[in-house]
Backbone as a chain_set.jsonl record, in Angstrom:
{"seq": "XXXXXXXXXXXXXXXXXXXXXXXXXXXXXXXXXXXXXXXXXXXXXXXXXXXXXXXXXXXXXXXXXXXXXXXXXXXXXXXXXXXXXXXXXXXXXXXXXXXXXXXXX", "coords": {"N": [[-8.639, -0.688, 23.081], [-5.928, -2.73, 23.162], [-2.484, -3.563, 22.405], [0.407, -5.597, 21.714], [3.703, -5.448, 20.656], [5.854, -7.7, 19.345], [9.267, -7.873, 19.17], [11.013, -9.686, 17.857], [9.42, -11.261, 16.101], [7.716, -9.465, 15.049], [4.97, -9.273, 15.787], [1.635, -8.432, 16.4], [-0.379, -8.486, 19.151], [-3.702, -8.826, 20.274], [-5.07, -8.691, 23.12], [-7.636, -8.159, 24.11], [-9.656, -9.588, 22.939], [-11.83, -12.471, 22.994], [-10.652, -14.826, 22.106], [-7.241, -15.176, 21.481], [-5.914, -13.121, 19.019], [-3.728, -12.689, 16.293], [-1.901, -10.469, 14.354], [0.06, -10.739, 11.682], [2.785, -9.011, 10.597], [4.253, -8.431, 7.573], [7.348, -8.361, 5.733], [9.135, -7.031, 2.956], [11.583, -7.751, 0.497], [12.797, -6.173, -2.277], [13.32, -5.745, -5.834], [13.988, -3.273, -8.105], [13.859, -1.978, -11.461], [15.215, 0.282, -13.787], [14.491, 1.411, -16.903], [15.353, 3.685, -18.194], [17.938, 4.294, -17.21], [19.065, 1.86, -17.145], [19.527, 0.31, -14.759], [19.538, -1.526, -11.661], [17.768, -1.488, -8.54], [17.894, -2.279, -5.15], [15.972, -2.996, -2.315], [14.274, -2.892, 0.933], [11.127, -3.161, 2.625], [8.161, -2.495, 4.571], [5.792, -1.721, 3.577], [5.039, -2.166, 0.533], [3.678, -0.948, -1.675], [3.507, 1.8, -0.98], [6.226, 2.379, -0.814], [7.226, 1.925, -3.444], [5.778, 3.852, -4.8], [6.946, 6.11, -3.656], [9.554, 5.919, -4.683], [8.978, 6.348, -7.386], [8.056, 8.932, -7.498], [10.074, 10.623, -7.004], [10.834, 10.739, -4.359], [12.96, 9.494, -3.166], [16.334, 9.904, -2.919], [18.293, 8.284, -4.081], [17.066, 6.955, -6.169], [15.911, 8.8, -7.764], [16.88, 9.774, -10.29], [16.311, 7.697, -12.025], [13.639, 7.394, -12.67], [10.922, 6.279, -14.639], [10.528, 3.533, -12.311], [10.405, -0.003, -12.4], [8.903, -2.795, -10.854], [10.641, -5.72, -10.526], [11.107, -7.933, -9.027], [9.954, -9.418, -6.039], [10.24, -10.469, -2.733], [8.913, -12.108, 0.084], [9.032, -11.825, 3.636], [8.918, -12.988, 7.03], [10.044, -11.567, 9.123], [11.557, -8.396, 9.89], [14.288, -8.44, 10.135], [15.066, -10.674, 8.546], [14.344, -9.74, 5.995], [16.032, -7.513, 5.71], [18.522, -8.793, 5.861], [18.44, -10.29, 3.489], [18.305, -8.233, 1.604], [20.828, -7.002, 2.035], [22.523, -9.127, 1.41], [22.031, -9.413, -1.347], [22.864, -6.881, -2.244], [25.581, -6.914, -1.573], [26.609, -8.727, -3.359], [26.992, -7.517, -5.899], [26.891, -8.314, -8.528], [25.643, -8.37, -11.587], [24.681, -10.412, -13.311], [24.209, -12.526, -11.515], [22.232, -11.329, -9.965], [20.218, -11.037, -11.891], [19.69, -13.715, -12.373], [18.65, -14.427, -9.89], [16.341, -12.847, -9.931], [14.968, -14.076, -12.022], [14.211, -16.358, -10.797]], "CA": [[-8.046, -1.823, 22.387], [-4.495, -2.723, 23.379], [-1.701, -4.478, 21.582], [1.799, -5.787, 22.09], [4.539, -5.693, 19.484], [6.977, -8.576, 19.612], [10.368, -7.385, 18.33], [11.632, -10.697, 17.003], [8.519, -11.776, 15.082], [6.877, -8.361, 14.597], [3.601, -9.742, 15.959], [0.78, -7.578, 17.197], [-1.392, -9.274, 19.848], [-4.842, -8.05, 20.768], [-5.563, -9.514, 24.219], [-8.982, -7.828, 24.523], [-10.591, -10.486, 22.288], [-12.009, -13.708, 23.749], [-9.584, -15.725, 21.664], [-6.099, -14.339, 21.091], [-5.719, -12.951, 17.588], [-2.429, -12.112, 15.963], [-1.762, -9.89, 13.03], [1.45, -10.862, 11.286], [3.264, -7.952, 9.728], [5.238, -9.013, 6.673], [8.349, -7.454, 5.178], [9.468, -7.342, 1.578], [12.819, -7.354, -0.17], [12.35, -5.965, -3.652], [14.281, -5.29, -6.834], [13.407, -2.399, -9.125], [14.702, -1.771, -12.632], [14.945, 1.5, -14.54], [14.842, 1.314, -18.318], [16.026, 4.917, -18.621], [19.367, 4.249, -16.864], [19.438, 0.442, -17.175], [20.094, -0.029, -13.45], [18.676, -2.162, -10.668], [17.799, -0.948, -7.186], [17.47, -3.303, -4.193], [15.555, -2.396, -1.051], [13.317, -3.649, 1.744], [10.079, -2.305, 3.164], [6.992, -3.137, 5.162], [4.659, -1.295, 2.754], [5.607, -2.166, -0.812], [3.011, 0.016, -2.555], [3.934, 3.148, -0.598], [7.655, 2.531, -1.119], [7.393, 2.046, -4.891], [5.255, 5.18, -5.147], [7.959, 7.084, -3.253], [10.632, 5.849, -5.683], [8.53, 6.865, -8.681], [7.694, 10.355, -7.413], [11.276, 11.376, -6.671], [10.969, 10.841, -2.91], [14.177, 8.825, -2.718], [17.417, 10.535, -3.682], [19.071, 7.281, -4.81], [16.344, 6.459, -7.343], [15.287, 9.943, -8.439], [17.288, 9.931, -11.687], [15.909, 6.549, -12.832], [12.184, 7.327, -12.827], [10.111, 5.397, -13.784], [11.069, 2.255, -11.871], [9.492, -1.146, -12.523], [9.171, -3.889, -9.925], [10.998, -6.938, -11.251], [11.175, -9.061, -8.096], [9.556, -9.159, -4.657], [10.265, -11.641, -1.86], [8.205, -11.848, 1.332], [9.682, -12.374, 4.826], [8.15, -12.832, 8.262], [10.664, -10.604, 10.033], [12.331, -7.299, 9.324], [15.682, -8.893, 10.101], [15.249, -11.532, 7.374], [14.261, -8.896, 4.798], [17.267, -6.721, 5.661], [19.623, -9.709, 5.539], [18.356, -10.617, 2.068], [18.675, -7.013, 0.887], [22.281, -6.829, 2.137], [23.156, -10.211, 0.649], [21.935, -9.065, -2.765], [23.692, -5.695, -2.508], [26.994, -7.284, -1.465], [26.988, -9.521, -4.523], [27.461, -6.588, -6.942], [27.021, -9.1, -9.743], [24.396, -8.194, -12.331], [24.204, -11.71, -13.815], [23.667, -13.257, -10.371], [20.979, -10.67, -9.607], [19.227, -11.377, -12.91], [19.331, -15.113, -12.136], [17.792, -14.364, -8.711], [15.061, -12.283, -10.386], [14.312, -15.089, -12.855], [13.646, -17.367, -9.895]], "C": [[-6.531, -1.739, 22.545], [-3.785, -3.706, 22.488], [-0.273, -4.545, 22.069], [2.579, -6.105, 20.821], [5.739, -6.521, 19.901], [8.1, -8.208, 18.659], [10.917, -8.447, 17.391], [10.714, -11.2, 15.897], [7.605, -10.687, 14.523], [5.401, -8.766, 14.647], [2.835, -8.772, 16.829], [-0.289, -8.464, 17.818], [-2.497, -8.352, 20.333], [-5.521, -8.863, 21.867], [-6.999, -9.218, 24.628], [-10.041, -8.677, 23.817], [-10.693, -11.781, 23.093], [-10.962, -14.75, 23.364], [-8.454, -14.837, 21.158], [-5.96, -14.321, 19.577], [-4.373, -12.304, 17.369], [-2.441, -11.625, 14.534], [-0.284, -9.948, 12.68], [1.786, -9.769, 10.281], [4.376, -8.548, 8.882], [6.18, -7.93, 6.153], [8.76, -7.951, 3.804], [10.896, -6.917, 1.262], [12.432, -7.274, -1.634], [13.496, -5.502, -4.542], [13.511, -4.48, -7.864], [14.384, -2.309, -10.292], [14.255, -0.513, -13.342], [15.412, 1.317, -15.972], [15.68, 2.522, -18.742], [17.518, 4.929, -18.305], [19.912, 2.828, -16.836], [20.163, 0.015, -15.895], [19.035, -0.721, -12.603], [18.826, -1.424, -9.342], [17.226, -2.018, -6.267], [17.107, -2.607, -2.889], [14.674, -3.341, -0.255], [12.31, -2.663, 2.304], [9.012, -3.15, 3.837], [5.76, -2.825, 4.31], [5.14, -1.11, 1.314], [4.976, -1.118, -1.723], [3.454, 1.448, -2.266], [5.393, 3.39, -1.003], [7.902, 2.701, -2.612], [6.892, 3.409, -5.357], [6.273, 6.259, -4.798], [9.13, 7.103, -4.24], [10.217, 6.549, -6.976], [8.032, 8.311, -8.658], [8.881, 11.208, -6.995], [11.524, 11.527, -5.19], [12.185, 10.151, -2.338], [15.34, 9.338, -3.56], [18.207, 9.538, -4.528], [18.385, 6.82, -6.095], [15.714, 7.571, -8.178], [15.624, 10.007, -9.936], [16.822, 8.781, -12.585], [14.418, 6.408, -13.078], [11.825, 7.163, -14.298], [10.824, 4.078, -13.479], [9.992, 1.193, -11.995], [9.886, -2.187, -11.488], [9.483, -5.127, -10.75], [11.064, -8.164, -10.343], [10.758, -8.603, -6.701], [9.606, -10.478, -3.903], [9.673, -11.224, -0.515], [8.911, -12.539, 2.492], [8.824, -12.1, 6.052], [8.735, -11.78, 9.194], [11.437, -9.542, 9.26], [13.787, -7.722, 9.158], [15.968, -9.747, 8.862], [15.252, -10.707, 6.084], [15.531, -8.069, 4.625], [18.456, -7.603, 5.287], [19.628, -10.064, 4.054], [18.758, -9.416, 1.215], [20.205, -6.85, 0.886], [23.033, -7.9, 1.373], [23.153, -9.892, -0.845], [22.83, -7.875, -3.11], [25.18, -6.02, -2.46], [27.494, -8.034, -2.688], [27.581, -8.656, -5.63], [27.684, -7.299, -8.278], [25.689, -9.07, -10.478], [23.824, -9.525, -12.813], [23.586, -12.539, -12.68], [22.327, -12.652, -9.949], [19.885, -11.019, -10.618], [18.791, -12.838, -12.8], [18.382, -15.194, -10.939], [16.393, -13.877, -9.112], [14.265, -13.328, -11.177], [13.726, -16.236, -12.029], [14.406, -18.601, -9.874]], "O": [[-5.918, -0.768, 22.101], [-4.409, -4.58, 21.886], [0.198, -3.644, 22.763], [2.158, -6.933, 20.013], [6.548, -6.085, 20.721], [7.9, -8.229, 17.444], [11.252, -8.144, 16.246], [11.21, -11.543, 14.823], [6.806, -10.951, 13.624], [4.675, -8.615, 13.664], [3.324, -8.34, 17.873], [-1.033, -9.127, 17.096], [-2.237, -7.225, 20.754], [-6.438, -9.636, 21.591], [-7.551, -9.965, 25.435], [-11.229, -8.496, 24.08], [-9.751, -12.15, 23.795], [-10.453, -15.471, 24.222], [-8.704, -13.845, 20.473], [-5.896, -15.368, 18.933], [-3.931, -11.472, 18.161], [-2.933, -12.299, 13.629], [0.533, -9.279, 13.312], [1.136, -9.636, 9.244], [5.335, -9.107, 9.415], [5.846, -6.746, 6.138], [8.733, -9.151, 3.53], [11.357, -5.863, 1.701], [11.813, -8.192, -2.172], [14.493, -4.95, -4.077], [12.514, -4.94, -8.42], [15.584, -2.534, -10.131], [13.058, -0.264, -13.484], [16.596, 1.093, -16.222], [16.602, 2.396, -19.548], [18.295, 5.517, -19.057], [21.087, 2.615, -16.539], [21.253, -0.556, -15.937], [17.832, -0.541, -12.788], [19.861, -0.821, -9.059], [16.185, -2.602, -6.569], [17.837, -1.738, -2.413], [14.364, -4.445, -0.7], [12.6, -1.474, 2.441], [8.975, -4.371, 3.683], [4.791, -3.585, 4.322], [5.591, -0.03, 0.932], [5.691, -0.459, -2.477], [3.74, 2.216, -3.184], [5.745, 4.472, -1.474], [8.71, 3.541, -3.008], [7.51, 4.045, -6.211], [6.447, 7.216, -5.552], [9.635, 8.169, -4.592], [11.016, 7.259, -7.587], [7.631, 8.847, -9.691], [8.718, 12.384, -6.668], [12.341, 12.356, -4.786], [12.419, 10.218, -1.131], [15.323, 9.214, -4.785], [18.734, 9.903, -5.579], [19.053, 6.345, -7.014], [15.058, 7.302, -9.185], [14.743, 10.266, -10.756], [16.932, 8.889, -13.806], [13.976, 5.405, -13.637], [12.391, 7.864, -15.136], [11.614, 3.58, -14.282], [8.817, 1.448, -11.73], [11.072, -2.432, -11.27], [8.676, -5.538, -11.584], [11.076, -9.298, -10.823], [11.16, -7.534, -6.242], [9.08, -11.487, -4.371], [9.911, -10.113, -0.041], [9.341, -13.686, 2.37], [8.096, -11.109, 6.108], [8.004, -11.166, 9.972], [11.9, -9.764, 8.141], [14.43, -7.397, 8.16], [16.993, -9.565, 8.205], [16.064, -10.947, 5.19], [16.045, -7.942, 3.514], [19.3, -7.203, 4.486], [20.688, -10.132, 3.431], [19.469, -9.565, 0.221], [20.798, -6.589, -0.16], [24.061, -7.622, 0.755], [24.162, -10.08, -1.525], [23.48, -7.869, -4.156], [25.959, -5.458, -3.23], [28.681, -7.977, -3.013], [28.582, -9.039, -6.236], [28.562, -6.923, -9.055], [24.718, -9.681, -10.034], [22.616, -9.744, -12.733], [22.553, -13.18, -12.873], [21.393, -13.382, -9.614], [18.743, -11.269, -10.23], [17.643, -13.163, -13.102], [17.411, -15.951, -10.973], [15.387, -14.437, -8.676], [13.05, -13.448, -11.02], [12.865, -16.982, -12.496], [14.045, -19.536, -9.159]]}, "num_chains": 1, "name": "protein.A"}
């Protein structure tokens, strides 16, 4: 079973099927909040469950002191580039009120 990964759309094609099938890999930009330190953390990932588990088990040095972390916002993107751009846009803002407005939707 072979596959091709398209860099711009992160698409996996499986040409060995009679009809071409594509598996779209999605990316997430997420916002976590820690009650214990009253801080937000912004990140992106392809596997949201694994990433949150890593934050909450001390596997990330930036979020270790805020355990436990709660997911307060998740946005889905088709490409890694879009997810990273959104993460950087949110981090550059450095404005808590704007971030809380974003979280509220």
